[in-house]
Structure formats: C-alpha cells, structure tokens
C-alpha positions as CSV (number, residue, x, y, z in Angstrom):
1,X,192.0,56.3,36.5
2,X,195.3,58.3,34.7
3,X,197.3,56.8,37.7
4,X,195.8,53.0,37.3
5,X,196.7,53.8,33.8
6,X,200.3,54.6,34.2
7,X,200.9,52.1,36.5
8,X,199.2,49.4,34.4
9,X,201.8,50.5,31.5
10,X,204.3,50.6,33.8
11,X,204.2,47.4,35.1
12,X,203.5,46.0,31.6
13,X,206.8,47.5,30.5
14,X,208.4,45.4,33.5
15,X,207.3,42.4,32.5
16,X,207.8,42.2,28.8
17,X,211.3,43.6,29.2
18,X,212.3,40.8,31.8
19,X,211.3,38.2,29.2
20,X,213.1,39.9,26.6
21,X,215.8,40.9,28.0
22,X,216.8,38.8,31.5
23,X,220.6,39.6,31.2
24,X,219.1,43.5,32.6
25,X,216.9,42.0,34.9
26,X,219.7,42.5,37.7
27,X,220.1,45.9,38.0
28,X,216.4,46.3,39.0
29,X,215.6,47.4,42.7
30,X,214.2,45.5,45.3
31,X,211.0,47.4,44.8
32,X,210.9,46.4,40.9
33,X,211.7,43.0,41.9
34,X,208.3,42.4,44.2
35,X,206.5,43.7,41.8
36,X,207.8,41.4,39.0
37,X,207.6,38.5,41.1
38,X,204.0,39.0,41.7
39,X,203.2,39.5,38.3
40,X,205.6,36.7,37.1
41,X,203.6,34.6,39.6
42,X,200.1,35.8,38.1
43,X,201.0,34.8,34.4
44,X,203.0,31.3,35.9
45,X,206.2,32.7,34.0
46,X,208.4,32.4,37.1
47,X,209.7,29.8,35.9
48,X,210.9,31.3,32.3
49,X,212.4,34.4,34.2
50,X,214.5,31.5,36.5
51,X,215.4,29.3,33.3
52,X,216.6,32.2,31.5
53,X,218.8,33.6,34.1
54,X,220.6,30.1,35.0
55,X,220.8,29.7,30.6
56,X,222.9,32.9,31.0
57,X,224.8,32.3,34.3
58,X,222.8,35.2,36.5
59,X,220.6,33.8,39.0
60,X,223.0,34.4,41.7
61,X,223.4,38.0,40.5
62,X,219.8,38.7,41.5
63,X,218.2,39.6,45.2
64,X,218.4,36.0,46.9
65,X,215.0,36.8,48.1
66,X,213.9,37.0,44.6
67,X,216.0,33.7,43.5
68,X,214.4,31.9,46.2
69,X,211.0,32.8,44.6
70,X,212.9,31.5,41.2
71,X,214.1,28.7,42.3
72,X,210.7,27.8,44.2
73,X,209.2,27.9,40.7
74,X,211.6,26.1,39.3
75,X,211.4,23.5,41.7
76,X,207.4,22.5,41.3
77,X,208.1,22.3,37.5
78,X,210.3,19.9,37.7
79,X,207.8,18.1,39.7
80,X,205.3,18.8,37.3
81,X,207.4,17.5,34.2
82,X,208.4,14.9,36.1
83,X,204.5,13.7,36.7
84,X,203.4,14.4,32.6
85,X,206.6,12.2,31.7
86,X,205.3,9.6,34.5
87,X,201.9,10.0,32.9
88,X,203.1,9.3,29.3
89,X,204.8,6.2,30.4
90,X,201.7,5.2,32.1
91,X,199.4,5.3,28.7
92,X,201.6,3.8,26.4
93,X,201.4,1.0,29.3
94,X,197.7,1.2,28.6
95,X,197.7,1.2,25.4
96,X,200.2,-1.4,24.5
97,X,199.0,-3.4,21.5
98,X,197.2,-0.4,19.7
99,X,197.6,0.9,16.5
100,X,197.5,3.9,15.7
101,X,200.6,6.0,16.9
102,X,200.0,8.8,19.9
103,X,200.3,12.2,19.3
104,X,201.0,14.4,21.9
105,X,199.8,18.0,21.8
106,X,200.9,21.0,23.8
107,X,202.8,20.7,26.4
108,X,203.5,17.2,27.2
109,X,204.5,17.9,23.3
110,X,207.4,20.1,24.4
111,X,208.4,18.0,27.5
112,X,208.8,15.0,25.4
113,X,210.0,16.6,22.9
114,X,212.4,18.9,24.8
115,X,211.8,21.7,23.0
116,X,212.3,25.4,24.1
117,X,208.6,26.1,25.6
118,X,209.1,23.1,28.1
119,X,211.9,24.8,30.0
120,X,210.6,26.8,32.7
121,X,206.9,26.7,31.8
122,X,204.1,24.3,34.2
123,X,201.8,22.2,32.0
124,X,199.0,20.5,34.5
125,X,197.2,17.9,31.8
126,X,198.4,15.7,28.9
127,X,196.6,16.5,25.7
128,X,196.4,13.7,22.9
129,X,195.2,13.6,19.4
130,X,193.8,10.6,17.7
131,X,191.7,9.2,15.0
132,X,188.4,10.2,16.1
133,X,187.1,6.5,14.9
134,X,190.0,5.1,17.6
135,X,188.5,7.4,20.3
136,X,185.8,5.1,22.0
137,X,189.4,2.3,22.0
138,X,191.4,4.5,23.5
139,X,188.7,5.3,26.0
140,X,187.8,1.9,27.3
141,X,191.8,1.0,27.5
142,X,192.2,3.9,29.8
143,X,189.0,3.2,32.0
144,X,190.2,-0.6,32.1
145,X,193.7,1.2,34.0
146,X,192.4,3.3,36.4
147,X,191.3,6.3,34.5
148,X,187.4,7.8,35.3
149,X,185.2,9.8,33.2
150,X,184.8,13.2,34.8
151,X,181.0,12.9,36.1
152,X,179.9,15.9,34.7
153,X,176.5,17.4,33.8
154,X,174.6,15.2,31.4
155,X,174.4,18.6,28.8
156,X,178.3,19.2,29.4
157,X,178.6,15.2,28.3
158,X,176.6,15.8,25.5
159,X,178.4,19.3,24.3
160,X,181.6,17.0,24.4
161,X,180.8,14.6,22.4
162,X,178.6,15.9,19.5
163,X,179.8,19.5,19.2
164,X,183.4,19.6,20.5
165,X,187.2,18.4,19.1
166,X,187.7,16.1,22.5
167,X,185.9,13.8,24.3
168,X,185.4,15.1,28.2
169,X,188.6,14.4,30.9
170,X,189.8,11.5,32.4
171,X,190.9,11.3,35.4
172,X,193.2,9.3,37.2
173,X,191.3,7.5,40.4
174,X,194.7,7.7,42.5
175,X,197.4,10.3,40.8
176,X,194.3,13.0,40.0
177,X,196.1,13.8,36.7
178,X,194.2,14.5,33.6
179,X,194.4,13.2,29.9
180,X,192.5,15.3,27.4
181,X,191.9,13.1,24.2
182,X,191.1,15.2,21.3
183,X,190.4,14.3,17.5
184,X,190.7,17.6,16.0
185,X,192.1,20.3,17.2
186,X,188.9,22.8,16.8
187,X,185.1,22.0,17.4
188,X,183.1,20.2,14.7
189,X,180.5,23.6,14.8
190,X,183.5,26.1,14.3
191,X,183.4,28.6,11.8
192,X,187.2,27.7,11.1
193,X,186.8,24.5,8.9
194,X,189.9,22.0,9.2
195,X,190.8,18.9,8.0
196,X,192.2,16.8,11.1
197,X,193.4,13.9,8.9
198,X,196.3,16.3,7.3
199,X,197.5,16.7,10.9
200,X,197.8,12.8,11.4
201,X,199.3,12.5,7.6
202,X,202.6,15.2,8.6
203,X,203.0,14.2,12.2
204,X,206.4,13.4,13.1
205,X,208.0,10.6,15.1
206,X,209.8,10.6,18.6
207,X,212.3,8.7,19.9
208,X,209.7,6.1,21.0
209,X,208.0,5.6,17.5
210,X,204.7,5.1,19.4
211,X,204.6,8.5,19.8
212,X,204.0,11.5,17.7
213,X,204.1,15.3,17.5
214,X,203.0,17.6,15.2
215,X,204.9,18.7,12.3
216,X,206.4,21.8,13.2
217,X,204.2,24.8,11.1
218,X,201.3,22.2,12.6
219,X,202.0,23.0,16.0
220,X,202.7,25.9,16.1
221,X,199.4,27.1,14.5
222,X,197.4,25.0,17.0
223,X,199.1,26.6,19.6
224,X,197.4,29.5,18.0
225,X,194.5,28.1,17.9
226,X,194.4,27.1,21.4
227,X,195.6,31.0,22.7
228,X,193.1,32.8,20.6
229,X,190.0,30.3,20.6
230,X,190.1,29.1,24.1
231,X,190.6,32.6,25.6
232,X,189.3,32.7,29.5
233,X,186.8,35.3,30.8
234,X,189.2,35.7,34.1
235,X,192.5,35.3,32.5
236,X,191.9,36.6,28.8
237,X,194.7,35.3,26.2
238,X,197.8,33.9,28.2
239,X,200.4,35.6,27.6
240,X,203.1,32.2,28.4
241,X,201.1,30.7,25.5
242,X,201.9,33.5,22.6
243,X,205.1,33.4,24.5
244,X,205.3,29.7,23.8
245,X,204.7,30.5,20.0
246,X,207.7,33.2,20.1
247,X,210.1,30.5,21.5
248,X,208.4,27.8,18.5
249,X,209.0,30.4,16.3
250,X,212.5,31.2,17.1
251,X,213.3,27.4,16.7
252,X,212.0,26.3,13.9
253,X,212.7,29.4,12.2
254,X,216.7,28.8,12.1
255,X,215.4,26.7,9.4
256,X,214.4,28.6,5.6
257,X,212.2,25.9,5.2
258,X,210.0,26.5,8.1
259,X,209.1,29.8,6.9
260,X,208.9,28.8,3.6
261,X,206.0,26.4,4.4
262,X,204.2,28.4,7.2
263,X,202.1,30.5,5.6
264,X,201.0,28.0,2.8
265,X,200.6,25.4,5.4
266,X,197.6,27.5,7.5
267,X,195.7,28.3,4.2
268,X,195.8,24.7,3.8
269,X,195.0,23.8,7.4
270,X,192.2,26.9,7.2
271,X,194.0,28.7,9.9
272,X,195.7,31.9,8.6
273,X,193.3,34.0,10.4
274,X,195.1,32.9,13.5
275,X,198.3,32.5,12.1
276,X,197.8,36.6,11.2
277,X,197.2,37.3,14.4
278,X,200.4,35.4,15.7
279,X,202.5,36.4,13.8
280,X,201.5,40.3,14.8
281,X,201.4,40.0,18.1
282,X,204.3,38.1,18.3
283,X,206.4,41.0,16.9
284,X,205.0,43.5,18.8
285,X,205.2,41.9,22.5
286,X,208.4,39.9,22.3
287,X,210.2,41.8,18.5
288,X,209.6,38.1,17.2
289,X,212.7,38.1,14.1
290,X,210.1,37.2,11.5
291,X,210.7,37.6,7.8
292,X,209.6,40.3,5.9
293,X,208.7,37.3,3.2
294,X,206.1,35.6,5.8
295,X,204.7,39.2,6.3
296,X,203.6,40.1,3.1
297,X,202.3,36.4,2.7
298,X,200.1,36.7,5.3
299,X,199.1,40.3,5.2
300,X,195.9,39.4,3.4
301,X,194.4,37.2,6.0
302,X,193.8,39.6,8.2
303,X,190.6,41.7,8.9
304,X,189.7,45.2,7.7
305,X,189.5,48.2,9.6
306,X,187.9,49.1,12.2
307,X,188.6,45.0,13.2
308,X,192.2,44.9,12.9
309,X,192.3,47.9,15.3
310,X,189.5,46.4,17.9
311,X,191.7,43.5,18.0
312,X,195.5,45.6,18.4
313,X,193.6,47.2,21.6
314,X,191.4,44.2,23.1
315,X,194.1,41.9,22.8
316,X,197.1,44.4,24.4
317,X,194.8,44.9,27.3
318,X,193.5,40.6,27.8
319,X,197.4,39.6,27.5
320,X,199.0,41.7,30.0
321,X,198.4,41.2,33.5
322,X,198.3,45.1,34.4
323,X,199.6,45.8,38.1
324,X,198.1,43.9,40.8
325,X,197.3,46.6,42.8
326,X,195.6,48.8,40.3
327,X,193.0,46.0,38.4
328,X,192.2,48.0,35.1
329,X,188.3,48.0,34.1
330,X,188.8,48.1,30.6
331,X,190.6,45.2,30.9
332,X,188.3,43.0,31.9
333,X,186.1,44.2,29.6
334,X,188.6,43.2,26.6
335,X,188.7,39.6,28.3
336,X,184.9,39.4,28.2
337,X,184.4,40.8,24.5
338,X,187.6,37.9,23.2
339,X,186.0,35.2,25.0
340,X,182.0,35.9,23.6
341,X,184.5,36.2,20.2
342,X,185.9,32.8,20.6
343,X,182.7,31.5,21.2
344,X,181.4,33.4,18.4
345,X,184.0,31.5,16.2
346,X,183.3,28.1,17.8
347,X,179.7,27.8,17.0
348,X,176.5,29.4,14.8
349,X,174.7,32.0,16.8
350,X,171.8,30.5,17.3
351,X,173.6,27.3,18.9
352,X,176.0,30.0,20.7
353,X,173.0,32.2,22.3
354,X,171.3,28.3,23.5
355,X,174.4,27.2,24.7
356,X,175.1,30.9,27.0
357,X,171.8,31.1,28.4
358,X,172.2,27.5,29.1
359,X,175.2,27.8,31.2
360,X,174.0,30.8,32.6
361,X,171.0,29.4,33.7
362,X,173.0,26.3,35.4
363,X,175.5,29.1,37.5
364,X,172.0,31.2,38.5
365,X,171.4,27.4,40.1
366,X,174.6,26.6,41.8
367,X,175.0,23.4,39.5
368,X,178.4,22.9,39.6
369,X,179.8,21.7,35.5
370,X,181.9,18.4,37.4
371,X,181.8,16.5,40.4
372,X,184.8,16.5,43.0
373,X,186.1,12.9,42.6
374,X,187.6,12.7,45.7
375,X,184.7,12.6,47.6
376,X,183.8,10.0,45.5
377,X,183.4,5.9,46.7
378,X,185.5,4.9,43.5
379,X,185.1,1.4,44.2
380,X,181.7,1.4,42.7
381,X,182.8,3.5,39.9
C-alpha cells in the first residue's frame, strides 16, 4: 500500500503541475510525458494541455510524440465543437417561431459564448434550459424535426418527468447527437431548493438574440451544482469540471462586480454550500486567485467539523485520477461515498432507498436503462 500511495501522489502532482504551470512542460522526461499523456487521456484534459502550450508558444518544444497526442486531441475537440455549433443551428431552425429564448448550459454555452472553458475541452451533448411550461412545446417541435425520444425503461421515464430537473434526452435519428432539455438546474426533490425563475430573469443574450446564457454568477453556480451533485461512481468527481470553474473564476473575476455579487447570489439561489466547496477546492487544487473578502463571506456556509474534514479527504481522493498502474482502493470508496452523497441531496431518504433498490434490482436482472437506437427501425418511430 505504501508504494501505491507514493505513486498515486506523484502522478497526481504531475498532472496538477502540468495544468497550473504549462510553461514547465518542456523539461519533462519522456517517462513523465508517457504518464502525463495517459492521465490526461483518462481525465480528458489532453486538449487543455495542447491549448495552453499553443497559447504560450511551447508546443514545438515538447517531445514530438507527446505533441502528436496533444494535436490529435485538439483535432477531436475541434470536430466536436463544430458538431455542437451545427446542432445549435439546427435547434434554432427546428424551434423557429417559438417565443421563449433558448438558454444554453454548460459546454454549449462555453462554446457559443467563446468562454475560456471551451478552449481545449470536449463536450458531448447540447444542454438547454427552458421554462417548464414550454417543455412540451419544444419536445414536440424537436420530435417533428428528427430528434427521437430515447427508448428507456418506463420507471426511468417517470423518474425524469416527475422527480428530475430535465426530461429524458432526445437523440437525432441521423446524426446521433443528443439534447438534454432542462427546466431547472436541480431536481424537484432536491434538498437544495433553488428557484429557476431567478435564472431566467438574469440570463444574458448572445449575438443571436434567440440564444441566451446564464449570468456569470449563475453560470459558475450551475457548474458547481453539476460538479458536486452529478457524481459518477466510476469516474468520481471530474477534475475537468473543477477546472472549468477555475477558468470561469479567472475570466469573470477580472471585474470586481462579479466577486461582489457572487456570494449574495449564491444565498439567494440556495446554493451557498456548493459555492463554499467550489471556492475551497479551486483554491486548493489550482491556486485560484479568490479575494479574501469572498472567502470570509462564504465561510459560514461550510459544514462543521468533522464533515468538512471528511469532505476534504473524499474530494481529494475522488477528483484526482491517481496512477493508472496503481489503483488506489480508497479512491474507489471515496467515489462511491460521494455518489451516495449526491443522491442523498437529490431526494428524500425513503424515495432514495426505493430508487437505489429498484435500480439494483434492474441491474441484477440485466435490464438496460436505454435501448440502442442504432438497432431500431427508425421508420416505425
């Protein structure tokens, strides 16, 4: 266990140092580059390394084989971003004539608004936010234009529509691209009670006035909700999502008005605890420049000891990838505990117990949650 711990620590330090100080990457040995490439691929951060090295003019200074991997990652990202932009174009075409604006979330918002997290970052789906009373309208219009309702278990369909903050994903019959349509950023059953109307009121238009993005503080808070409440038991918390938050802090934090309004906005939306953790871990892992006044304002939003001590350890274990050749058992445990914590915050205890037991029952019976649309006769849909 001692060797595993040491290798885990060294590997994590290598990755974090590469992200924080890309100017030092040309001095890495070939062995370090081999490990960094593997970890970057595992965390989907190879594109970020390429973007940073290209920005400071050092891509040609690293070993050519390493540069080839980074350029390949950039090519994939460029392709995906093109797909995202085209999908947004097609969504606007399909929804032509609807009154309510389309609010882009997460990756689609970063790409369309050309924000720092979009540079070197790969995004899979297009996430939209629409008023709940307009969800049926948008779902119908998109279905008529080629986006099919996912074939999922009836329980999962009800789970989405009755309890969650979004409807089941829609997938285009030809392109295979998916759209996630949200009407709020937290499940209806969540312990964190946040009024979605506040997000719509503050949303900001893009160059195309039909498209909006969340206000800066709201965008950061939504990114933190996604980070801490969408935990995956296999992947854990996503380092790239925390990096997005760090980059947004750096970008919007150039204006003092952003910092002045951030904590009050978090309290107004009922998201002060995610902000507490976001500031704490952005500072811890990326040395994010956060004003002392903001840290003081949010201090009381944190949990008491020993919960804070426990979260410090669990997040560090779950968010960092570790050495790919030396699996760390404690990291696996941390990911599962944070996954349970995320579900605990999403729904009341009895509902949570029933949900987890039913999903475990389905897995034991080999029941899939989704049906592969590629194997369906789409002409019958």
